[in-house]
C-alpha positions in Angstrom: -26.1 13.6 -54.1 -26.1 16.9 -56.0 -24.1 17.4 -59.0 -22.4 20.7 -59.5 -22.4 22.3 -62.6 -19.0 22.7 -64.7 -18.0 26.4 -65.0 -17.8 26.5 -69.1 -15.9 28.9 -70.6 -17.2 31.1 -73.7 -19.6 28.4 -75.4 -19.2 30.2 -79.0 -15.5 29.7 -78.8 -15.9 26.2 -77.5 -17.9 25.1 -80.3 -15.7 26.6 -82.9 -12.7 24.7 -81.5 -14.7 21.5 -81.3 -15.6 22.0 -84.9 -12.2 22.8 -86.0 -10.5 19.9 -84.2 -12.7 17.6 -82.5 -12.3 17.5 -79.0 -10.6 20.8 -79.0 -13.4 22.6 -77.7 -13.8 20.4 -74.5 -9.9 20.8 -73.8 -10.4 24.3 -74.0 -13.3 23.7 -71.2 -11.2 21.8 -69.1 -13.5 18.5 -69.7 -10.0 16.6 -71.0 -11.6 13.0 -70.5 -14.3 14.1 -72.7 -11.8 16.0 -75.1 -9.7 12.6 -75.3 -12.8 10.5 -76.0 -13.8 12.8 -79.2 -10.9 13.3 -80.6 -9.9 9.6 -80.6 -13.1 8.4 -81.5 -14.1 11.0 -84.4 -10.8 11.4 -86.0 -10.1 7.5 -86.0 -13.5 7.3 -87.9 -12.7 10.2 -90.0 -9.1 8.8 -91.0 -9.7 5.3 -91.4 -12.5 6.1 -94.0 -10.3 8.4 -95.7 -7.8 5.8 -95.7 -10.4 3.3 -97.3 -10.9 5.8 -99.9 -7.2 6.1 -100.6 -7.6 10.0 -100.0 -9.6 10.7 -102.8 -13.2 10.4 -101.6 -13.6 13.6 -99.8 -13.9 16.6 -102.3 -16.2 19.6 -102.9 -17.3 20.8 -106.2 -19.4 23.9 -106.3 -22.7 22.5 -108.2 -26.1 23.6 -108.1 -27.8 20.8 -106.3 -31.4 21.8 -108.2 -29.7 22.0 -112.0 -27.2 18.9 -111.7 -28.2 16.8 -108.4 -26.1 13.8 -109.8 -23.0 16.0 -109.5 -23.9 17.4 -106.3 -21.4 16.2 -103.4 -23.9 15.7 -100.9 -21.8 13.7 -98.8 -19.2 16.5 -97.9 -22.1 18.3 -96.2 -21.6 15.6 -93.6 -17.6 15.6 -93.9 -17.3 19.6 -93.7 -18.2 19.0 -89.7 -15.2 17.0 -89.4 -13.5 20.5 -89.3 -9.9 21.1 -90.3 -9.4 17.1 -91.7 -12.2 18.2 -94.0 -11.2 22.1 -94.8 -8.7 21.5 -97.5 -11.4 20.1 -99.7 -13.4 22.8 -99.2 -10.5 25.5 -100.1 -9.7 22.8 -103.2 -12.9 23.2 -104.3 -13.2 27.2 -104.1 -9.7 27.6 -106.0 -10.4 25.2 -108.3 -13.8 26.6 -109.2 -12.1 29.8 -110.3 -9.2 28.8 -111.6 -9.4 25.2 -112.8 -6.1 25.3 -114.0 -4.4 25.7 -110.5 -2.5 23.2 -108.6 -3.2 24.1 -105.0 -1.6 21.6 -102.6 -0.6 19.9 -105.6 -4.2 18.5 -105.8 -4.5 17.2 -102.3 -8.3 16.7 -101.6 -9.4 18.0 -104.9 -11.9 16.2 -106.8 -10.4 13.6 -108.8 -11.4 13.0 -112.4 -14.2 10.4 -113.3 -12.0 7.9 -114.2 -9.9 7.9 -111.1 -13.3 7.4 -109.1 -14.5 4.7 -111.2 -10.8 3.1 -110.9 -11.3 3.0 -107.3 -14.8 1.6 -107.5 -12.9 -1.2 -110.0 -10.3 -2.0 -107.6 -11.4 -1.4 -103.9 -15.4 -2.3 -104.5 -17.3 -1.1 -101.5 -14.8 -0.3 -99.1 -15.0 3.3 -101.4 -18.4 3.5 -100.0 -17.7 2.2 -96.7 -14.8 5.1 -96.4 -17.3 7.6 -97.9 -19.8 6.5 -94.9 -17.3 6.5 -92.1 -16.0 10.1 -92.9 -19.4 11.6 -93.2 -20.5 9.6 -90.0 -17.5 11.3 -88.2 -18.6 14.7 -89.4 -22.0 14.0 -88.1 -20.7 13.0 -84.7 -18.6 15.8 -84.5 -22.1 17.9 -84.5 -22.9 16.1 -81.3 -19.4 17.2 -79.8 -19.8 20.5 -81.2 -23.2 20.9 -79.2 -21.8 19.2 -76.2 -19.3 21.9 -76.2 -21.8 24.9 -76.9 -24.3 23.6 -73.8 -22.3 21.7 -71.5 -23.4 18.3 -70.1 -26.7 17.3 -69.0 -27.5 17.1 -65.7 -30.8 17.3 -63.6 -31.1 20.3 -61.4 -32.5 19.0 -57.9 -34.2 22.7 -57.0 -35.9 22.9 -60.3 -37.2 19.4 -59.7 -38.4 20.1 -56.3 -40.2 23.5 -57.6 -41.6 21.1 -60.4 -43.4 19.2 -57.6 -45.3 16.1 -58.7 -45.6 16.8 -62.2 -41.5 15.7 -62.3 -42.4 12.6 -60.7 -45.3 11.6 -62.9 -43.1 12.6 -66.0 -40.5 9.8 -64.9 -37.5 12.4 -63.8 -35.8 10.6 -60.8 -33.3 12.4 -58.7 -31.1 10.9 -56.5 -31.9 10.6 -52.7 -36.0 10.9 -54.0 -38.6 7.7 -54.3 
């Protein structure tokens, strides 16, 4: 049984939409089942993690990682790929970097003071770390969804395998209908 290739729309736009809101790039391509799967799974992991950290674990601060590695928000790089849900942290961190006295979006997703972070750890224990891992993992999972929106589904083209001849058979490639 031969698989028909899916006609994908503009892959760059699909990848951008998949970054912006997980699953949106797949909706754009007409792959609604996969879109719902990515949207529900990735966003639920992200928001569960966000709630575990009481909304104070996703933030960005402009720090040179070479001069001050302890203050660098390495986990935000992963969280960033969750797209729009993590984007206010980058905007907030950038505004606060240039205007420390600003109160943009009432401080939503701004870097909390160190005593607030310490209070979270004292009150919630490991749930803060678990929330950080969840939000970061959601962003990293969305990287795979972005790639899938850009490249499309993987399938074996029978014509290419037939042209490859016995090399493909010895490499372990199996095509339906062949032995």
